[in-house]
BAKOL-182943 format. One record per residue: z, x, y of N, C-alpha, C in turn; chain; residue in one letter. Coordinates in nm, 4 decimals. Example, Ala and Ser with C-alpha at 12.3 -4.5 7.8 and 13.67 -1.06 7.14 Angstrom:
# BAKOL-182943
> 0.7800;1.3190;-0.5690;0.7800;1.2300;-0.4500;0.7800;1.3200;-0.3300;A;A
> 0.7080;1.2850;-0.2250;0.7140;1.3670;-0.1060;0.7870;1.2900;0.0030;A;S
# end
This chain:
# BAKOL-182943
> -7.1034;16.9895;-7.2387;-7.0710;16.9127;-7.1181;-6.9509;16.8203;-7.1427;A;M
> -6.9506;16.7601;-7.2585;-6.8387;16.6708;-7.2904;-6.7073;16.7497;-7.3009;A;R
> -6.7141;16.8677;-7.3573;-6.5922;16.9489;-7.3694;-6.5372;16.9866;-7.2322;A;N
> -6.6251;17.0178;-7.1398;-6.5817;17.0538;-7.0054;-6.5169;16.9353;-6.9358;A;L
> -6.5764;16.8168;-6.9519;-6.5169;16.6979;-6.8907;-6.3798;16.6652;-6.9526;A;L
> -6.3658;16.6848;-7.0812;-6.2372;16.6589;-7.1471;-6.1297;16.7544;-7.0968;A;A
> -6.1684;16.8824;-7.0764;-6.0716;16.9805;-7.0263;-6.0296;16.9456;-6.8843;A;I
> -6.1269;16.9088;-6.7992;-6.0944;16.8726;-6.6618;-6.0047;16.7483;-6.6560;A;L
> -6.0319;16.6497;-6.7411;-5.9493;16.5286;-6.7437;-5.8060;16.5603;-6.7869;A;A
> -5.7908;16.6489;-6.8838;-5.6566;16.6866;-6.9294;-5.5794;16.7598;-6.8210;A;A
> -5.6503;16.8492;-6.7463;-5.5840;16.9219;-6.6380;-5.5394;16.8261;-6.5291;A;V
> -5.6257;16.7292;-6.4947;-5.5910;16.6330;-6.3895;-5.4717;16.5466;-6.4308;A;V
> -5.4708;16.4986;-6.5536;-5.3592;16.4159;-6.6003;-5.2280;16.4946;-6.6042;A;L
> -5.2349;16.6192;-6.6478;-5.1136;16.7021;-6.6532;-5.0595;16.7294;-6.5137;A;T
> -5.1521;16.7605;-6.4204;-5.1090;16.7864;-6.2832;-5.0483;16.6617;-6.2198;A;T
> -5.1094;16.5469;-6.2446;-5.0550;16.4226;-6.1900;-4.9177;16.3893;-6.2475;A;G
> -4.9002;16.4162;-6.3755;-4.7706;16.3882;-6.4378;-4.6608;16.4766;-6.3793;A;L
> -4.6897;16.6074;-6.3669;-4.5911;16.6979;-6.3087;-4.5656;16.6646;-6.1617;A;Y
> -4.6691;16.6253;-6.0896;-4.6515;16.5900;-5.9494;-4.5648;16.4665;-5.9325;A;G
> -4.5863;16.3655;-6.0167;-4.5042;16.2442;-6.0084;-4.3580;16.2747;-6.0388;A;A
> -4.3326;16.3584;-6.1384;-4.1943;16.3957;-6.1696;-4.1294;16.4735;-6.0571;A;G
> -4.2073;16.5632;-5.9911;-4.1518;16.6413;-5.8809;-4.1145;16.5522;-5.7639;A;F
> -4.2044;16.4614;-5.7254;-4.1748;16.3722;-5.6131;-4.0576;16.2770;-5.6456;A;F
> -4.0472;16.2330;-5.7680;-3.9348;16.1454;-5.8059;-3.8015;16.2187;-5.7964;A;T
> -3.7970;16.3417;-5.8471;-3.6734;16.4201;-5.8389;-3.6390;16.4533;-5.6946;A;A
> -3.7391;16.4847;-5.6131;-3.7142;16.5158;-5.4725;-3.6595;16.3943;-5.3987;A;F
> -3.7064;16.2757;-5.4321;-3.6599;16.1541;-5.3649;-3.5127;16.1266;-5.3979;A;F
> -3.4754;16.1394;-5.5246;-3.3366;16.1115;-5.5634;-3.2399;16.2175;-5.5124;A;F
> -3.2850;16.3426;-5.5067;-3.1948;16.4486;-5.4626;-3.1790;16.4524;-5.3111;A;L
> -3.2824;16.4147;-5.2400;-3.2758;16.4199;-5.0935;-3.2192;16.2936;-5.0314;A;S
> -3.1965;16.1873;-5.1104;-3.1432;16.0618;-5.0551;-2.9968;16.0797;-5.0192;A;A
> -2.9540;16.0159;-4.9127;-2.8155;16.0239;-4.8683;-2.7266;15.9384;-4.9589;A;E
> -2.6079;15.9895;-4.9947;-2.5185;15.9110;-5.0812;-2.4631;15.7889;-5.0094;A;P
> -2.4283;15.6896;-5.0860;-2.3720;15.5670;-5.0299;-2.2330;15.5953;-4.9746;A;T
> -2.2072;15.5635;-4.8505;-2.0749;15.5928;-4.7930;-1.9666;15.5084;-4.8590;A;P
> -1.8536;15.5730;-4.8868;-1.7385;15.5063;-4.9482;-1.6377;15.4762;-4.8385;A;V
> -1.5973;15.3513;-4.8312;-1.5036;15.3130;-4.7261;-1.3645;15.3610;-4.7610;A;W
> -1.2988;15.4202;-4.6657;-1.1613;15.4651;-4.6792;-1.0826;15.4144;-4.5597;A;K
> -0.9531;15.3924;-4.5793;-0.8733;15.3385;-4.4679;-0.8686;15.4289;-4.3467;A;P
> -0.8825;15.5592;-4.3646;-0.8698;15.6510;-4.2517;-1.0037;15.6878;-4.1894;A;N
> -1.1103;15.6162;-4.2258;-1.2418;15.6461;-4.1698;-1.2948;15.5224;-4.0970;A;R
> -1.3191;15.5402;-3.9659;-1.3768;15.4351;-3.8824;-1.2943;15.3069;-3.8862;A;E
> -1.1672;15.3189;-3.9038;-1.0805;15.2008;-3.9036;-0.9398;15.2458;-3.8673;A;S
> -0.8585;15.1489;-3.8327;-0.7209;15.1796;-3.7961;-0.6415;15.2176;-3.9199;A;A
> -0.5427;15.2975;-3.9024;-0.4596;15.3412;-4.0139;-0.3740;15.2261;-4.0647;A;S
> -0.3419;15.2331;-4.1911;-0.2581;15.1289;-4.2488;-0.1168;15.1364;-4.1926;A;V
> -0.0627;15.2584;-4.1830;0.0698;15.2801;-4.1276;0.0562;15.3636;-4.0012;A;W
> 0.1218;15.3196;-3.8997;0.1152;15.3906;-3.7724;0.2311;15.4880;-3.7605;A;T
> 0.2067;15.5965;-3.6938;0.3113;15.6954;-3.6711;0.4047;15.6548;-3.5581;A;M
> 0.3587;15.5647;-3.4725;0.4393;15.5198;-3.3595;0.4550;15.3682;-3.3656;A;E
> 0.5666;15.3140;-3.3209;0.5856;15.1690;-3.3232;0.4862;15.0976;-3.2326;A;P
> 0.4407;14.9824;-3.2782;0.3430;14.9022;-3.2043;0.4113;14.7736;-3.1600;A;V
> 0.3943;14.7397;-3.0366;0.4532;14.6183;-2.9815;0.3597;14.5020;-3.0101;A;V
> 0.4136;14.3944;-3.0688;0.3351;14.2755;-3.0988;0.3492;14.1793;-2.9817;A;V
> 0.2375;14.1344;-2.9334;0.2399;14.0442;-2.8177;0.2945;13.9082;-2.8570;A;A
> 0.3636;13.8465;-2.7631;0.4222;13.7163;-2.7904;0.3210;13.6036;-2.7778;A;E
> 0.2206;13.6224;-2.6940;0.1240;13.5147;-2.6712;0.0189;13.5154;-2.7821;A;D
> 0.0593;13.4701;-2.8985;-0.0324;13.4588;-3.0116;-0.0660;13.3127;-3.0346;A;Q
> -0.1743;13.2925;-3.1046;-0.2236;13.1557;-3.1282;-0.1741;13.0983;-3.2606;A;T
> -0.0699;13.1566;-3.3157;-0.0191;13.1037;-3.4423;0.0522;12.9718;-3.4190;A;F
> 0.0347;12.8789;-3.5106;0.1005;12.7494;-3.5039;0.2226;12.7523;-3.5957;A;E
> 0.3369;12.7378;-3.5360;0.4605;12.7416;-3.6132;0.5068;12.5986;-3.6414;A;R
> 0.5427;12.5733;-3.7664;0.5911;12.4424;-3.8055;0.7397;12.4316;-3.7745;A;L
> 0.7848;12.3132;-3.7435;0.9289;12.2971;-3.7161;1.0110;12.3164;-3.8441;A;P
> 1.1344;12.3566;-3.8263;1.2226;12.3787;-3.9405;1.2565;12.2472;-4.0090;A;A
> 1.2718;12.2550;-4.1412;1.3051;12.1347;-4.2165;1.4502;12.0978;-4.1920;A;R
> 1.4766;11.9716;-4.1632;1.6163;11.9321;-4.1384;1.6972;11.9335;-4.2679;A;P
> 1.8201;11.9758;-4.2571;1.9119;11.9816;-4.3713;2.0213;11.8784;-4.3492;A;V
> 2.0399;11.7929;-4.4467;2.1399;11.6872;-4.4330;2.2798;11.7432;-4.4569;A;S
> 2.3793;11.6668;-4.4122;2.5184;11.7078;-4.4295;2.5605;11.7068;-4.5764;A;D
> 2.5004;11.6186;-4.6563;2.5370;11.6129;-4.7980;2.4943;11.7404;-4.8707;A;Q
> 2.3755;11.7899;-4.8389;2.3305;11.9138;-4.9024;2.4187;12.0313;-4.8627;A;N
> 2.4588;12.0351;-4.7364;2.5470;12.1434;-4.6934;2.6817;12.1363;-4.7642;A;L
> 2.7359;12.0148;-4.7795;2.8649;12.0007;-4.8476;2.8537;12.0369;-4.9956;A;A
> 2.7401;11.9993;-5.0577;2.7220;12.0316;-5.1996;2.7097;12.1815;-5.2214;A;A
> 2.6440;12.2514;-5.1278;2.6323;12.3962;-5.1412;2.7637;12.4675;-5.1103;A;R
> 2.8390;12.4141;-5.0181;2.9629;12.4816;-4.9789;3.0728;12.4617;-5.0822;A;A
> 3.0828;12.3437;-5.1432;3.1889;12.3150;-5.2386;3.1263;12.2831;-5.3739;A;E
> 3.1291;12.3765;-5.4681;3.0737;12.3487;-5.6012;3.1579;12.2462;-5.6750;A;P
> 3.0934;12.1626;-5.7510;3.1602;12.0540;-5.8219;3.2262;12.1082;-5.9482;A;R
> 3.3513;12.0710;-5.9683;3.4285;12.1136;-6.0850;3.4473;11.9925;-6.1753;A;V
> 3.4141;12.0098;-6.3034;3.4288;11.8998;-6.3973;3.5758;11.8754;-6.4274;A;Q
> 3.6062;11.7491;-6.4458;3.7428;11.7134;-6.4816;3.7664;11.7383;-6.6302;A;S
> 3.8919;11.7257;-6.6696;3.9264;11.7501;-6.8098;3.8641;11.6446;-6.8997;A;I
> 3.8587;11.5180;-6.8520;3.7993;11.4115;-6.9332;3.6514;11.4366;-6.9565;A;D
> 3.5813;11.4828;-6.8549;3.4384;11.5090;-6.8704;3.4121;11.6252;-6.9650;A;E
> 3.5032;11.7221;-6.9690;3.4845;11.8339;-7.0603;3.5189;11.7968;-7.2032;A;Q
> 3.6108;11.7038;-7.2226;3.6527;11.6675;-7.3572;3.5531;11.5727;-7.4222;A;V
> 3.4876;11.4857;-7.3437;3.3969;11.3867;-7.4008;3.2805;11.4489;-7.4779;A;E
> 3.2094;11.5512;-7.4258;3.1010;11.6088;-7.5069;3.1511;11.6718;-7.6354;A;P
> 3.2683;11.7347;-7.6330;3.3220;11.7955;-7.7548;3.3560;11.6893;-7.8573;A;V
> 3.4149;11.5790;-7.8110;3.4470;11.4709;-7.9033;3.3211;11.4087;-7.9609;A;A
> 3.2158;11.3978;-7.8791;3.0898;11.3424;-7.9296;3.0286;11.4332;-8.0351;A;A
> 3.0360;11.5661;-8.0130;2.9819;11.6591;-8.1123;3.0605;11.6536;-8.2419;A;D
> 3.1922;11.6429;-8.2311;3.2725;11.6347;-8.3523;3.2491;11.5044;-8.4265;A;L
> 3.2254;11.3977;-8.3519;3.2022;11.2708;-8.4185;3.0661;11.2620;-8.4839;A;G
> 2.9671;11.3369;-8.4344;2.8331;11.3305;-8.4921;2.8238;11.4047;-8.6236;A;S
> 2.9060;11.5098;-8.6448;2.8995;11.5877;-8.7680;2.9842;11.5199;-8.8746;A;D
> 2.9288;11.4996;-8.9949;3.0089;11.4389;-9.1016;3.1144;11.5362;-9.1518;A;P
> 3.2269;11.4823;-9.1948;3.3364;11.5644;-9.2469;3.3032;11.6050;-9.3895;A;V
> 3.3008;11.7373;-9.4154;3.2689;11.7874;-9.5476;3.3926;11.7800;-9.6361;A;Q
> 3.3779;11.7304;-9.7600;3.4944;11.7259;-9.8498;3.5340;11.8657;-9.8946;A;P
> 3.6620;11.8834;-9.9217;3.7155;12.0125;-9.9646;3.6988;12.0255;-10.1150;A;V
> 3.6385;12.1380;-10.1577;3.6217;12.1649;-10.2997;3.7540;12.2181;-10.3544;A;D
> 3.8222;12.1353;-10.4327;3.9553;12.1729;-10.4812;3.9463;12.2870;-10.5811;A;V
> 3.8437;12.2847;-10.6682;3.8331;12.3889;-10.7703;3.8048;12.5247;-10.7082;A;E
> 3.7107;12.5282;-10.6106;3.6795;12.6561;-10.5461;3.7990;12.7089;-10.4683;A;A
> 3.8694;12.6177;-10.4010;3.9871;12.6617;-10.3255;4.0959;12.7138;-10.4175;A;T
> 4.1132;12.6477;-10.5310;4.2159;12.6925;-10.6255;4.1818;12.8283;-10.6846;A;A
> 4.0509;12.8506;-10.7149;4.0119;12.9804;-10.7702;4.0318;13.0919;-10.6689;A;S
> 3.9988;13.0641;-10.5423;4.0187;13.1662;-10.4391;4.1663;13.1969;-10.4206;A;V
> 4.2492;13.0919;-10.4210;4.3927;13.1144;-10.4063;4.4485;13.1917;-10.5249;A;E
> 4.3940;13.1652;-10.6459;4.4419;13.2385;-10.7636;4.4059;13.3859;-10.7551;A;A
> 4.2820;13.4151;-10.7066;4.2428;13.5546;-10.6915;4.3290;13.6247;-10.5877;A;E
> 4.3570;13.5564;-10.4766;4.4419;13.6175;-10.3749;4.5833;13.6404;-10.4267;A;R
> 4.6342;13.5447;-10.5046;4.7684;13.5615;-10.5598;4.7726;13.6771;-10.6585;A;A
> 4.6632;13.6917;-10.7406;4.6585;13.8037;-10.8334;4.6501;13.9363;-10.7625;A;G
> 4.5739;13.9401;-10.6504;4.5633;14.0649;-10.5746;4.6957;14.1007;-10.5092;A;A
> 4.7712;13.9978;-10.4626;4.8999;14.0262;-10.4005;5.0039;14.0686;-10.5027;A;R
> 4.9898;14.0187;-10.6305;5.0898;14.0522;-10.7314;5.0790;14.1963;-10.7775;A;S
> 4.9637;14.2615;-10.7618;4.9479;14.4003;-10.8030;5.0136;14.4920;-10.7007;A;M
> 5.0758;14.5955;-10.7504;5.1449;14.6883;-10.6621;5.0453;14.7809;-10.5941;A;S
> 5.0887;14.8412;-10.4852;5.0025;14.9343;-10.4125;4.9736;15.0592;-10.4937;A;T
> 5.0712;15.1048;-10.5703;5.0492;15.2232;-10.6539;4.9446;15.1972;-10.7612;A;A
> 4.9469;15.0760;-10.8188;4.8464;15.0420;-10.9201;4.7059;15.0396;-10.8603;A;H
> 4.6910;14.9774;-10.7447;4.5597;14.9703;-10.6796;4.5103;15.1093;-10.6419;A;V
> 4.5990;15.1932;-10.5897;4.5595;15.3285;-10.5519;4.5201;15.4106;-10.6742;A;Q
> 4.5918;15.3928;-10.7845;4.5602;15.4677;-10.9072;4.4236;15.4271;-10.9612;A;W
> 4.3948;15.2981;-10.9640;4.2655;15.2503;-11.0147;4.1510;15.2890;-10.9214;A;C
> 4.1731;15.2839;-10.7901;4.0667;15.3197;-10.6959;4.0340;15.4681;-10.7033;A;A
> 4.1348;15.5525;-10.7260;4.1084;15.6958;-10.7386;4.0411;15.7308;-10.8704;A;D
> 4.0640;15.6520;-10.9719;4.0116;15.6845;-11.1044;3.8732;15.6257;-11.1280;A;R
> 3.8456;15.5071;-11.0783;3.7183;15.4387;-11.1032;3.6524;15.4076;-10.9690;A;Y
> 3.5295;15.4523;-10.9557;3.4558;15.4260;-10.8313;3.4148;15.2804;-10.8192;A;R
> 3.3915;15.2146;-10.9324;3.3467;15.0751;-10.9309;3.4635;14.9773;-10.9386;A;S
> 3.5826;15.0209;-10.9060;3.6996;14.9338;-10.9156;3.6939;14.8246;-10.8095;A;Y
> 3.7239;14.7014;-10.8523;3.7261;14.5854;-10.7633;3.8678;14.5294;-10.7636;A;R
> 3.9264;14.5277;-10.6460;4.0641;14.4799;-10.6352;4.0720;14.3285;-10.6503;A;I
> 3.9589;14.2562;-10.6305;3.9626;14.1107;-10.6394;3.9987;14.0641;-10.7802;A;E
> 3.9388;14.1257;-10.8824;3.9657;14.0860;-11.0201;4.0279;14.1976;-11.1028;A;D
> 4.0657;14.3098;-11.0394;4.1313;14.4214;-11.1087;4.0463;14.4710;-11.2256;A;N
> 3.9149;14.4871;-11.2008;3.8247;14.5310;-11.3063;3.7335;14.6402;-11.2522;A;R
> 3.6732;14.7153;-11.3444;3.5777;14.8199;-11.3104;3.4644;14.8162;-11.4114;A;Y
> 3.3518;14.8762;-11.3764;3.2343;14.8817;-11.4632;3.2254;15.0200;-11.5251;A;T
> 3.2268;15.0253;-11.6577;3.2210;15.1536;-11.7273;3.0790;15.2083;-11.7259;A;S
> 3.0624;15.3315;-11.7777;2.9294;15.3918;-11.7821;2.8377;15.3197;-11.8802;A;Y
> 2.8943;15.2486;-11.9765;2.8128;15.1695;-12.0686;2.7730;15.0350;-12.0102;A;Q
> 2.8168;15.0047;-11.8869;2.7834;14.8784;-11.8232;2.8760;14.7647;-11.8591;A;G
> 2.9906;14.7941;-11.9206;3.0854;14.6910;-11.9616;3.1935;14.6777;-11.8549;A;V
> 3.2242;14.5544;-11.8187;3.3291;14.5288;-11.7207;3.4641;14.5273;-11.7916;A;S
> 3.5554;14.6137;-11.7468;3.6869;14.6256;-11.8096;3.7962;14.6133;-11.7037;A;R
> 3.9130;14.5742;-11.7519;4.0271;14.5633;-11.6622;4.0972;14.6974;-11.6520;A;E
> 4.1405;14.7292;-11.5323;4.2055;14.8572;-11.5086;4.3514;14.8499;-11.5544;A;C
> 4.3895;14.9445;-11.6397;4.5257;14.9547;-11.6902;4.5866;15.0821;-11.6347;A;I
> 4.6945;15.0697;-11.5624;4.7596;15.1854;-11.5030;4.9069;15.1869;-11.5418;A;S
> 4.9733;15.3010;-11.5270;5.1179;15.3048;-11.5558;5.2007;15.2191;-11.4613;A;P
> 5.1424;15.1785;-11.3473;5.2167;15.1002;-11.2484;5.1904;14.9506;-11.2601;A;Y
> 5.1150;14.9085;-11.3623;5.0784;14.7678;-11.3718;5.1964;14.6815;-11.4139;A;L
> 5.2926;14.7362;-11.4854;5.4076;14.6567;-11.5304;5.4894;14.6058;-11.4137;A;D
> 5.4966;14.6851;-11.3072;5.5753;14.6416;-11.1920;5.4992;14.5511;-11.0995;A;G
> 5.3644;14.5383;-11.1191;5.2857;14.4593;-11.0268;5.2562;14.3210;-11.0762;A;G
> 5.2202;14.3055;-11.2041;5.1807;14.1745;-11.2512;5.1534;14.1780;-11.3988;A;G
> 5.1193;14.0656;-11.4591;5.0967;14.0594;-11.6025;4.9659;14.1257;-11.6398;A;P
> 4.9590;14.1723;-11.7619;4.8400;14.2366;-11.8161;4.7681;14.1362;-11.9029;A;V
> 4.6380;14.1202;-11.8833;4.5617;14.0224;-11.9586;4.5327;14.0747;-12.0982;A;S
> 4.4873;13.9851;-12.1861;4.4551;14.0231;-12.3235;4.3368;14.1167;-12.3297;A;D
> 4.2404;14.0996;-12.2374;4.1229;14.1864;-12.2389;4.1615;14.3297;-12.2079;A;V
> 4.2499;14.3485;-12.1094;4.2941;14.4832;-12.0763;4.3716;14.5463;-12.1898;A;G
> 4.4560;14.4688;-12.2571;4.5295;14.5217;-12.3702;4.4348;14.5614;-12.4822;A;Q
> 4.3303;14.4830;-12.5053;4.2345;14.5146;-12.6100;4.1597;14.6430;-12.5798;A;Q
> 4.1165;14.6623;-12.4525;4.0469;14.7860;-12.4157;4.1380;14.9065;-12.4324;A;D
> 4.2642;14.8912;-12.3947;4.3575;15.0034;-12.4052;4.3817;15.0392;-12.5520;A;Y
> 4.3927;14.9368;-12.6377;4.4143;14.9625;-12.7803;4.2930;15.0295;-12.8418;A;V
> 4.1701;14.9867;-12.8004;4.0491;15.0477;-12.8548;4.0405;15.1949;-12.8171;A;E
> 4.0691;15.2295;-12.6921;4.0623;15.3685;-12.6499;4.1672;15.4528;-12.7222;A;E
> 4.2884;15.3995;-12.7371;4.3934;15.4743;-12.8066;4.3597;15.4928;-12.9532;A;T
> 4.3077;15.3874;-13.0166;4.2708;15.3989;-13.1578;4.1569;15.4970;-13.1773;A;A
> 4.0584;15.4976;-13.0835;3.9473;15.5919;-13.0939;3.9953;15.7348;-13.0801;A;S
> 4.0875;15.7603;-12.9874;4.1397;15.8958;-12.9705;4.2179;15.9401;-13.0934;A;A
> 4.2981;15.8502;-13.1525;4.3732;15.8863;-13.2716;4.2822;15.9067;-13.3916;A;Q
> 4.1704;15.8316;-13.3984;4.0787;15.8478;-13.5111;4.0131;15.9842;-13.5101;A;A
> 3.9880;16.0415;-13.3924;3.9275;16.1735;-13.3834;4.0324;16.2848;-13.3839;A;Y
> 4.1569;16.2517;-13.4011;4.2608;16.3518;-13.4095;4.2947;16.4170;-13.2779;A;G
> 4.2818;16.3442;-13.1677;4.3116;16.4000;-13.0366;4.4529;16.3621;-12.9976;A;L
> 4.5306;16.4562;-12.9511;4.6667;16.4219;-12.9083;4.6641;16.3395;-12.7801;A;P
> 4.7663;16.2605;-12.7617;4.7720;16.1738;-12.6441;4.7823;16.2536;-12.5146;A;S
> 4.8479;16.3694;-12.5186;4.8578;16.4516;-12.3977;4.7216;16.5057;-12.3558;A;S
> 4.6392;16.5414;-12.4562;4.5045;16.5904;-12.4243;4.4192;16.4792;-12.3639;A;H
> 4.4284;16.3593;-12.4208;4.3508;16.2462;-12.3692;4.3944;16.2121;-12.2272;A;V
> 4.5248;16.2119;-12.2012;4.5733;16.1817;-12.0673;4.5302;16.2879;-11.9676;A;Q
> 4.5319;16.4146;-12.0108;4.4883;16.5227;-11.9216;4.3404;16.5097;-11.8873;A;S
> 4.2584;16.4756;-11.9848;4.1146;16.4588;-11.9585;4.0890;16.3380;-11.8699;A;C
> 4.1649;16.2307;-11.8902;4.1498;16.1135;-11.8047;4.1862;16.1453;-11.6604;A;F
> 4.2875;16.2274;-11.6406;4.3295;16.2620;-11.5050;4.2286;16.3522;-11.4353;A;D
> 4.1569;16.4348;-11.5107;4.0630;16.5298;-11.4498;3.9234;16.4722;-11.4327;A;R
> 3.8797;16.3888;-11.5252;3.7416;16.3401;-11.5240;3.7431;16.1872;-11.5283;A;Y
> 3.6758;16.1264;-11.4328;3.6672;15.9804;-11.4300;3.5738;15.9267;-11.5377;A;Q
> 3.4770;16.0060;-11.5790;3.3804;15.9621;-11.6808;3.4210;16.0050;-11.8214;A;S
> 3.5483;16.0385;-11.8416;3.5914;16.0852;-11.9740;3.5832;15.9718;-12.0753;A;Y
> 3.5323;16.0050;-12.1953;3.5182;15.9080;-12.3036;3.5907;15.9625;-12.4262;A;R
> 3.7018;15.9007;-12.4672;3.7780;15.9552;-12.5805;3.7078;15.9416;-12.7139;A;P
> 3.6039;15.8571;-12.7242;3.5361;15.8414;-12.8529;3.4699;15.9702;-12.8990;A;S
> 3.4114;16.0469;-12.8070;3.3513;16.1758;-12.8421;3.4106;16.2912;-12.7622;A;D
> 3.5213;16.2655;-12.6895;3.5912;16.3704;-12.6142;3.4960;16.4410;-12.5180;A;N
> 3.4191;16.3627;-12.4410;3.3202;16.4206;-12.3503;3.3316;16.3537;-12.2142;A;S
> 3.2699;16.4188;-12.1149;3.2660;16.3669;-11.9787;3.1302;16.4002;-11.9179;A;Y
> 3.0947;16.3284;-11.8104;2.9664;16.3469;-11.7429;2.9873;16.4351;-11.6209;A;Q
> 2.9231;16.5526;-11.6121;2.9400;16.6385;-11.4939;2.8819;16.5725;-11.3692;A;P
> 2.9322;16.6123;-11.2532;2.8817;16.5581;-11.1270;2.7379;16.6002;-11.1023;A;Y
> 2.6989;16.7193;-11.1485;2.5626;16.7665;-11.1263;2.4601;16.7067;-11.2182;A;G
> 2.4996;16.6183;-11.3094;2.4056;16.5596;-11.4031;2.3923;16.6443;-11.5286;A;G
> 2.2956;16.6092;-11.6119;2.2738;16.6825;-11.7348;2.3489;16.6212;-11.8517;A;G
> 2.3516;16.6906;-11.9634;2.4194;16.6358;-12.0820;2.5708;16.6337;-12.0640;A;P
> 2.6339;16.5499;-12.1427;2.7787;16.5394;-12.1382;2.8429;16.6640;-12.1986;A;R
> 2.9614;16.6968;-12.1510;3.0319;16.8169;-12.1947;3.1638;16.7781;-12.2603;A;R
> 3.2092;16.8659;-12.3477;3.3350;16.8437;-12.4160;3.4510;16.8768;-12.3230;A;Q
> 3.5531;16.7931;-12.3283;3.6722;16.8178;-12.2484;3.7622;16.9153;-12.3229;A;C
> 3.8038;17.0209;-12.2556;3.8876;17.1252;-12.3171;4.0202;17.1344;-12.2427;A;R
# end
């Protein structure tokens, strides 16, 4: 008897559960959707296809126009031009507020000396050094070698441009002595210098553009 009652109770609960779900789904599906307001539904259009006459007898309250004085009209019609005195006074005030910086005589003298040295060098000398050394600086007539040493550029045109310093003479003597110590003729050294910017007379070698080990100049 208890088993029969348990089966009947389970059937009733299952039927009630399915029935409640069916009625809930039917209610949501059969309900009418909420109407969405649109300008073209049950209302006048935003833009009319035909012109509409606006009636003059409206209840709007219009405020009187603001009075404009003669001074404002004159100021708008004729823009004010500053006089020369008024323009000069602010500039003079700005100049007077800034302190006068003293001139550094040593720095000015060094700059003038560098400019004078650059002007004393001939154009042929500068062109020869610029074509031969990529790191050539016309300001001090020096270049940086592959060993990282700063040297003065010595060219065949330097005699006509300006004096040669002791450092440049020393570098030139060292290179010539190194070439003579290895038994290299001066014509061969000059030819290698003209062809290769990285030529080194100490071992008669140069650095190829593609990289890699140094090669002998032939």
